[in-house]
C-alpha positions as CSV (number, residue, x, y, z in Angstrom):
1,X,115.0,83.6,135.9
2,X,117.4,86.3,134.7
3,X,118.2,87.5,131.2
4,X,121.4,85.5,131.2
5,X,119.5,82.2,132.0
6,X,118.0,81.8,128.5
7,X,118.8,78.5,126.8
8,X,121.6,80.3,124.9
9,X,124.4,82.4,126.2
10,X,122.8,85.8,125.5
11,X,119.6,87.3,124.3
12,X,121.5,88.7,121.3
13,X,122.3,85.1,120.2
14,X,118.6,84.1,120.8
15,X,117.6,86.9,118.5
16,X,120.0,85.7,115.8
17,X,118.3,82.2,115.9
18,X,114.8,83.8,115.9
19,X,114.7,87.0,113.9
20,X,111.6,88.2,115.6
21,X,111.6,88.7,119.3
22,X,108.3,89.8,120.8
23,X,108.0,91.0,124.4
24,X,104.7,91.0,126.1
25,X,104.7,93.4,129.1
26,X,102.8,92.8,132.3
27,X,101.0,89.9,130.7
28,X,97.6,89.3,132.1
29,X,97.5,85.8,130.5
30,X,99.4,83.6,128.1
31,X,96.7,83.9,125.4
32,X,98.2,84.1,122.0
33,X,101.8,83.3,122.9
34,X,101.7,79.8,121.5
35,X,100.2,81.1,118.2
36,X,102.9,83.7,117.9
37,X,105.7,81.1,118.2
38,X,104.2,79.4,115.1
39,X,105.4,82.5,113.2
40,X,109.0,81.8,114.3
41,X,108.8,84.4,117.0
42,X,110.6,84.1,120.3
43,X,108.0,85.3,122.8
44,X,109.1,86.6,126.1
45,X,107.2,88.4,128.8
46,X,107.4,90.4,132.0
47,X,105.2,90.0,135.0
48,X,105.2,91.3,138.6
49,X,105.6,87.7,139.9
50,X,106.9,85.5,137.1
51,X,105.8,81.8,137.2
52,X,108.3,79.1,137.7
53,X,107.4,77.6,134.3
54,X,107.0,80.2,131.6
55,X,105.3,78.0,128.9
56,X,104.2,78.9,126.3
57,X,106.6,81.8,126.6
58,X,110.3,81.3,126.0
59,X,110.9,83.2,129.3
60,X,109.1,85.5,131.7
61,X,111.1,88.1,133.6
62,X,110.3,90.2,136.6
63,X,108.7,93.6,135.8
64,X,111.8,95.2,137.4
65,X,113.8,93.8,134.4
66,X,111.5,95.3,131.7
67,X,114.2,97.6,130.2
68,X,116.6,94.7,129.7
69,X,113.9,92.4,128.4
70,X,112.7,94.7,125.7
71,X,116.1,96.1,124.5
72,X,116.3,93.7,121.6
73,X,112.6,93.2,120.9
74,X,111.3,94.1,117.5
75,X,107.7,94.2,118.8
76,X,106.3,95.0,122.3
77,X,102.8,94.3,123.3
78,X,101.5,96.0,126.5
79,X,98.9,93.7,128.0
80,X,98.6,95.2,131.5
81,X,95.4,95.5,133.4
82,X,97.1,97.6,136.1
83,X,96.2,101.2,136.6
84,X,98.7,103.5,134.9
85,X,99.2,106.6,136.9
86,X,102.0,107.5,136.3
87,X,102.4,105.5,133.1
88,X,104.3,102.2,133.5
89,X,105.6,102.3,129.9
90,X,107.2,105.7,130.2
91,X,109.7,107.7,128.2
92,X,112.6,105.8,129.6
93,X,111.2,102.4,128.6
94,X,110.1,103.7,125.1
95,X,113.6,105.2,124.6
96,X,115.1,101.8,125.4
97,X,113.2,100.0,122.6
98,X,115.2,98.9,119.5
99,X,115.0,101.6,116.8
100,X,112.1,100.8,114.5
101,X,110.3,98.6,117.0
102,X,106.5,98.2,117.0
103,X,104.7,99.2,120.2
104,X,101.2,97.9,120.7
105,X,98.9,98.7,123.7
106,X,95.9,96.4,124.3
107,X,95.9,96.8,128.1
108,X,94.9,100.1,129.5
109,X,95.4,103.5,128.0
110,X,97.0,105.1,131.0
111,X,99.7,102.5,131.2
112,X,101.5,104.0,128.1
113,X,103.0,107.5,128.0
114,X,101.3,108.2,124.7
115,X,102.8,111.6,124.3
116,X,106.3,110.1,124.4
117,X,105.3,107.2,122.1
118,X,103.9,109.7,119.6
119,X,107.1,111.8,119.8
120,X,109.3,108.7,119.2
121,X,107.0,107.6,116.3
122,X,107.2,111.1,114.7
123,X,111.0,111.2,115.0
124,X,111.2,107.7,113.4
125,X,112.5,105.9,116.4
126,X,109.4,103.7,116.6
127,X,108.4,101.8,113.5
128,X,104.7,101.9,114.4
129,X,102.2,102.3,117.2
130,X,99.1,100.0,117.6
131,X,96.4,101.2,120.0
132,X,93.3,99.5,121.1
133,X,93.1,101.6,124.3
134,X,93.6,105.3,124.8
135,X,94.6,107.7,127.6
136,X,91.0,108.9,127.8
137,X,88.0,107.2,126.4
138,X,86.2,108.2,124.3
139,X,89.3,109.6,122.6
140,X,88.7,112.7,120.4
141,X,88.2,111.6,116.8
142,X,90.7,114.3,115.7
143,X,93.3,113.6,118.4
144,X,96.9,113.0,117.4
145,X,96.8,109.3,118.2
146,X,94.0,108.8,115.6
147,X,95.3,111.1,113.0
148,X,99.0,110.2,112.9
149,X,99.8,108.0,109.8
150,X,102.0,105.7,111.8
151,X,99.3,104.7,114.3
152,X,97.0,101.7,113.7
153,X,94.0,102.4,115.9
154,X,91.2,100.1,116.8
155,X,88.0,100.8,118.8
156,X,88.8,98.9,122.1
157,X,88.0,95.6,120.4
158,X,91.2,93.5,121.1
159,X,89.3,91.3,123.6
160,X,86.6,90.4,121.1
161,X,87.8,87.1,119.9
162,X,86.0,83.9,119.1
163,X,86.9,82.6,122.5
164,X,85.2,85.6,124.1
165,X,82.0,85.2,122.1
166,X,82.0,81.5,122.8
167,X,82.3,82.1,126.6
168,X,79.8,85.0,126.5
169,X,77.3,82.9,124.6
170,X,77.7,80.1,127.1
171,X,77.2,82.4,130.1
172,X,74.1,84.0,128.5
173,X,72.6,80.5,127.8
174,X,73.2,79.5,131.5
175,X,71.7,82.8,132.7
176,X,68.6,82.3,130.5
177,X,68.3,78.7,131.7
178,X,68.3,79.8,135.3
179,X,65.9,82.6,134.6
180,X,63.4,80.2,132.9
181,X,63.6,77.9,135.9
182,X,62.8,80.8,138.2
183,X,66.3,80.8,139.7
184,X,68.7,83.8,139.9
185,X,71.5,83.6,137.3
186,X,75.0,82.8,138.5
187,X,77.2,85.9,139.2
188,X,74.2,88.2,139.8
189,X,75.4,91.7,140.6
190,X,72.3,93.5,141.8
């Protein structure tokens, strides 16, 4: 599906109907997309191999169309689990963001050109930068990504949701059950 194949003639008109356009780059899963639509957001995504049916996203575009997909987005979430060398979200993509856009990285630190993001933030071209992952971890406590007033930094906790804890508790219970029966737990690594 191309950018012109949205349910309206152009992405600009879609933005007029839905004042908040959120792009999720290199989405690993559709987690949260349905929740965001409840806030009157149009949620689009990019993926290396887009699925035929994008639900719960409004549309999912090939990663090769990332620059076009994010051009009108007020918020961009990087949710990639790819390695990032060189960074996938580089200076060219960051420069293509709408002025004042929010950029959030919950994927991998190396996926984002953090120096370029910080430069755009300092110059006022980005409205804010949210980071849950960093180019190196542990990241220095006095590093520019943690000391800049326009950065909201968390300690690599974006995945720690109630669903995560529910699933982890279930797996722990199963492992203990197997152990008490003298059986090896499922998914034993060594």
